[in-house]
VMD Tcl script that draws the C-alpha trace (Angstrom):
set ca {
  {-6.95 49.67 62.96}
  {-7.89 48.54 66.47}
  {-10.78 46.21 67.22}
  {-14.19 47.68 67.92}
  {-14.48 49.12 71.42}
  {-17.41 47.07 72.73}
  {-17.79 49.25 75.79}
  {-18.80 52.28 73.73}
  {-21.38 53.20 71.11}
  {-21.17 55.93 68.46}
  {-22.59 59.30 69.43}
  {-24.98 61.21 67.19}
  {-22.37 63.97 66.88}
  {-19.84 61.43 65.56}
  {-22.38 60.03 63.07}
  {-23.34 63.55 61.88}
  {-19.68 64.43 61.41}
  {-18.99 61.27 59.40}
  {-22.17 61.68 57.30}
  {-21.19 65.27 56.47}
  {-17.68 64.21 55.41}
  {-19.13 61.34 53.36}
  {-21.42 63.80 51.56}
  {-18.92 66.59 50.92}
  {-15.61 64.62 50.80}
  {-14.02 67.79 52.15}
  {-13.40 68.59 55.82}
  {-13.88 72.36 55.57}
  {-17.13 72.09 53.58}
  {-18.45 69.34 55.85}
  {-17.65 71.36 58.99}
  {-19.41 74.43 57.56}
  {-22.45 72.37 56.58}
  {-23.11 71.18 60.15}
  {-21.80 74.22 62.02}
  {-18.80 72.48 63.57}
  {-15.17 73.55 63.70}
  {-12.85 71.63 61.42}
  {-10.69 70.22 64.27}
  {-13.82 69.10 66.14}
  {-15.15 67.43 62.99}
  {-11.90 65.60 62.34}
  {-11.75 64.52 65.98}
  {-15.33 63.23 65.89}
  {-14.65 61.10 62.80}
  {-11.43 59.72 64.34}
  {-13.34 58.90 67.54}
  {-15.99 57.09 65.48}
  {-13.27 55.05 63.76}
  {-11.94 54.09 67.21}
  {-15.39 53.10 68.49}
  {-16.14 51.01 65.39}
  {-12.65 49.63 64.95}
  {-12.86 50.43 61.24}
  {-11.02 52.89 58.99}
  {-13.73 55.01 57.39}
  {-11.63 57.51 55.43}
  {-8.51 57.52 53.31}
  {-6.84 60.85 54.04}
  {-4.40 62.36 51.54}
  {-2.91 65.83 51.42}
  {-5.31 66.92 48.67}
  {-8.63 65.21 49.27}
  {-10.68 62.87 51.40}
  {-11.88 59.52 50.11}
  {-14.21 57.00 51.70}
  {-12.66 53.59 52.34}
  {-14.71 50.57 51.14}
  {-15.94 50.17 54.73}
  {-16.71 53.90 54.85}
  {-18.85 53.60 51.70}
  {-20.97 50.90 53.34}
  {-21.24 52.52 56.75}
  {-22.08 55.97 55.35}
  {-25.38 54.51 54.11}
  {-26.10 53.08 57.57}
  {-25.19 56.35 59.28}
  {-27.67 58.26 57.11}
  {-30.44 55.76 57.96}
  {-29.74 56.22 61.69}
  {-29.71 60.02 61.45}
  {-32.91 60.05 59.37}
  {-34.59 57.85 61.96}
  {-33.50 60.18 64.77}
  {-34.86 63.14 62.79}
  {-38.21 61.36 62.40}
  {-38.23 60.58 66.13}
  {-37.78 64.28 66.94}
  {-40.48 65.27 64.44}
  {-42.88 62.73 65.92}
  {-42.22 64.01 69.44}
  {-42.72 67.61 68.33}
  {-45.96 66.75 66.52}
  {-47.35 64.92 69.55}
  {-46.23 67.62 71.97}
  {-47.70 70.57 70.10}
  {-49.35 70.25 66.67}
  {-49.17 73.26 64.33}
  {-46.00 74.59 65.95}
  {-42.37 74.62 64.85}
  {-41.06 74.78 61.30}
  {-43.06 73.67 58.26}
  {-41.05 73.70 55.03}
  {-43.49 74.08 52.14}
  {-42.38 73.56 48.54}
  {-44.43 75.25 45.80}
  {-44.16 75.16 41.99}
  {-43.66 78.52 40.19}
  {-47.00 78.34 38.33}
  {-48.87 78.13 41.64}
  {-46.81 80.22 44.08}
  {-47.72 83.81 43.02}
  {-51.44 83.05 42.76}
  {-52.16 80.81 45.76}
  {-49.55 81.85 48.34}
  {-51.56 84.91 49.49}
  {-54.44 82.57 50.39}
  {-52.11 80.00 52.02}
  {-50.19 82.61 54.02}
  {-53.38 84.28 55.23}
  {-54.74 80.92 56.42}
  {-51.53 80.06 58.28}
  {-51.32 83.52 59.86}
  {-54.93 83.46 61.06}
  {-55.40 79.80 62.01}
  {-51.90 78.50 62.82}
  {-50.03 81.51 64.24}
  {-47.43 79.33 66.01}
  {-46.42 77.60 62.77}
  {-43.11 78.80 61.29}
  {-43.88 78.47 57.57}
  {-40.85 78.48 55.27}
  {-41.62 78.60 51.53}
  {-39.38 77.16 48.80}
  {-40.33 77.82 45.15}
  {-38.88 75.12 42.87}
  {-39.85 72.98 39.90}
  {-41.58 69.65 40.49}
  {-38.54 67.36 40.16}
  {-36.56 69.41 42.68}
  {-39.51 69.52 45.10}
  {-39.90 65.74 45.00}
  {-36.18 65.29 45.62}
  {-36.46 67.65 48.59}
  {-39.45 65.77 49.99}
  {-37.70 62.40 49.68}
  {-34.52 63.74 51.29}
  {-36.40 65.35 54.20}
  {-35.41 68.88 53.11}
  {-39.10 69.71 52.58}
  {-42.14 68.61 54.60}
  {-45.08 69.37 52.34}
  {-45.54 70.27 48.66}
  {-48.16 72.34 46.81}
  {-48.13 71.35 43.15}
  {-49.94 69.86 40.16}
  {-50.84 66.17 40.25}
  {-50.99 63.26 39.53}
  {-47.36 62.58 40.37}
  {-47.44 58.78 40.44}
  {-44.43 58.67 42.78}
  {-44.11 55.75 45.24}
  {-43.97 56.84 48.87}
  {-45.78 60.13 48.20}
  {-49.39 60.68 49.24}
  {-51.44 63.30 47.38}
  {-54.15 65.35 49.11}
  {-56.23 66.90 46.28}
  {-57.33 70.51 46.81}
  {-59.01 71.68 43.60}
  {-59.32 71.45 39.82}
  {-58.96 74.54 37.63}
  {-59.58 75.14 33.93}
  {-57.05 76.47 31.45}
  {-57.86 79.70 29.62}
  {-56.52 80.82 26.25}
  {-54.73 84.21 26.45}
  {-54.32 86.19 23.20}
  {-53.47 89.64 21.82}
  {-56.44 92.05 21.92}
  {-57.24 91.75 18.19}
  {-57.26 87.92 18.08}
  {-60.27 86.34 16.39}
  {-60.91 84.02 19.35}
  {-60.83 86.84 21.93}
  {-63.75 86.96 24.34}
  {-65.32 83.71 23.18}
  {-66.79 81.29 25.72}
  {-66.90 78.36 23.30}
  {-63.35 77.98 21.99}
  {-63.04 74.42 20.62}
  {-59.97 72.48 21.68}
  {-59.30 71.85 18.01}
  {-58.33 75.54 17.68}
  {-55.05 74.61 19.38}
  {-53.99 72.61 16.32}
  {-52.90 75.65 14.35}
  {-52.31 78.47 16.85}
  {-48.79 79.80 17.41}
  {-48.38 78.65 21.00}
  {-45.90 80.11 23.50}
  {-44.84 77.78 26.34}
  {-42.68 77.77 29.44}
  {-39.17 76.32 29.44}
  {-38.39 72.63 29.90}
  {-38.86 71.40 33.46}
  {-42.13 73.22 34.18}
  {-45.01 70.81 34.63}
  {-47.33 73.42 33.08}
  {-45.41 73.09 29.82}
  {-45.98 69.33 29.83}
  {-49.68 69.79 30.63}
  {-50.08 72.28 27.78}
  {-48.40 69.91 25.34}
  {-50.66 67.06 26.49}
  {-53.71 69.26 25.87}
  {-52.41 70.09 22.41}
  {-51.85 66.42 21.59}
  {-55.38 65.59 22.75}
  {-56.65 68.35 20.44}
  {-54.90 66.66 17.52}
  {-52.01 69.09 17.22}
  {-49.17 67.59 15.20}
  {-45.54 67.71 16.25}
  {-44.81 70.00 13.28}
  {-47.10 72.84 14.44}
  {-45.03 75.78 15.74}
  {-44.32 75.76 19.50}
  {-42.00 78.51 20.67}
  {-40.36 78.05 24.05}
  {-39.25 81.45 25.21}
  {-40.13 82.08 28.85}
  {-39.00 80.99 32.30}
  {-42.14 82.37 33.97}
  {-45.80 83.10 33.26}
  {-45.37 86.89 33.57}
  {-42.82 86.91 30.73}
  {-44.99 84.57 28.70}
  {-47.97 86.90 28.96}
  {-45.89 89.94 27.97}
  {-44.78 88.08 24.84}
  {-48.42 87.38 24.02}
  {-49.27 91.06 24.50}
  {-46.46 91.87 22.06}
  {-48.16 89.80 19.39}
  {-45.76 86.84 19.34}
  {-48.44 84.19 19.85}
  {-50.98 82.84 22.33}
  {-50.62 80.86 25.55}
  {-52.55 78.79 28.10}
  {-52.97 80.05 31.66}
  {-54.55 78.30 34.65}
  {-57.61 80.22 35.87}
  {-55.97 81.20 39.18}
  {-53.26 83.07 37.24}
  {-55.49 84.95 34.81}
  {-56.47 87.95 36.93}
  {-52.93 88.61 38.15}
  {-51.23 88.15 34.78}
  {-53.74 89.77 32.41}
  {-55.22 92.46 34.69}
  {-52.22 94.75 34.28}
  {-52.21 94.74 30.49}
  {-55.13 96.01 28.39}
  {-53.65 94.56 25.20}
  {-54.73 91.05 26.18}
  {-57.98 89.13 25.81}
  {-59.00 85.68 27.01}
  {-61.08 82.89 25.59}
  {-62.73 80.01 27.47}
  {-62.91 76.50 26.08}
  {-66.09 74.58 25.39}
  {-66.92 72.30 28.34}
  {-65.32 70.14 29.47}
  {-62.39 72.56 29.37}
  {-58.83 71.27 29.73}
  {-57.85 71.51 33.39}
  {-55.24 70.67 36.01}
  {-55.51 69.40 39.59}
  {-53.60 71.06 42.44}
  {-52.85 69.11 45.61}
  {-50.70 68.95 48.69}
  {-48.20 66.09 48.70}
  {-46.49 64.51 51.70}
  {-44.33 61.51 52.46}
  {-46.62 58.51 52.96}
  {-46.89 57.84 56.69}
  {-45.35 61.22 57.61}
  {-45.09 61.88 61.35}
  {-47.25 64.99 60.92}
  {-49.84 63.32 58.68}
  {-52.79 64.33 60.88}
  {-51.67 67.98 60.74}
  {-51.26 67.90 56.97}
  {-54.71 66.36 56.48}
  {-56.21 69.15 58.60}
  {-54.28 71.83 56.68}
  {-55.53 70.36 53.38}
  {-59.13 70.52 54.58}
  {-58.65 74.09 55.81}
  {-57.18 75.08 52.42}
  {-60.16 73.59 50.59}
  {-62.38 75.83 52.68}
  {-60.53 79.08 52.03}
  {-60.07 78.34 48.31}
  {-63.81 78.15 47.58}
  {-63.99 81.85 46.51}
  {-61.25 81.26 43.89}
  {-62.17 80.38 40.25}
  {-61.68 76.65 40.93}
  {-63.63 73.46 41.68}
  {-62.72 72.37 45.20}
  {-62.17 68.61 45.62}
  {-63.94 66.46 48.18}
  {-61.60 65.28 50.97}
}
mol new
graphics top color blue
foreach p $ca { graphics top sphere $p radius 0.5 }
foreach p [lrange $ca 0 end-1] q [lrange $ca 1 end] { graphics top cylinder $p $q radius 0.2 }
display resetview
């Protein structure tokens, strides 16, 4: 391999091409991922090797491998490209706040109940903002935030994740949902201890609401041996199972009207104060280029969420 060409520097197109190949280890997939033709991609990587004077790839007839130097420089290339992306975001934010794309990640136990309020706010107050919504579980959302795939998250906290800043919006109580003939139906003073023996239906693994419900049960003194049946991927299914007499479940207050209003075979019960609750917040990368925008959006959301059955947090 020739020595580094000191008269030239890598172009961003060359770095993007190499980063895509390093990620996919496949020229066709890498080319498709960045919208480049395969010959152009291959040429860009070869040109980068010439500029750097280093062999980045080991090409065989079947697959592409990174050379030892390629392994090291792929990390550097990603840092450079991330920094350029942040530069462009910063420039866009300074030039015109509340414009351009905003990629919002939302957990499934929040999305159906709060998105109407969020979308109405964005439509009325930030009409130039191109809001793109991604519904995923918490772990996937945090990965997306860290990788720059998502800009802002709407989810349950605390997260306790380094590099992530939480902007609390509100606290909401959990409500017990039961079949219409249940002995606790309609009560406003359900003791937490009642959870020790009830046949509880929960969401599948991976949902933070499942973990919150189990924490509430442990606090109530429920033993590991008490029956917990995991049968649902979403709250709507969970509530239908309750209506069919298979058990009871816990719903956040914001979900109660939507999920129980369409079925007259369900009743609710409220816990004795202080009721078990969860906190919902926005989350952003600490020091995000658009931090001032996100702080303003959080404050605007607190305002429009006051009519909901929640306790809005102070900024």
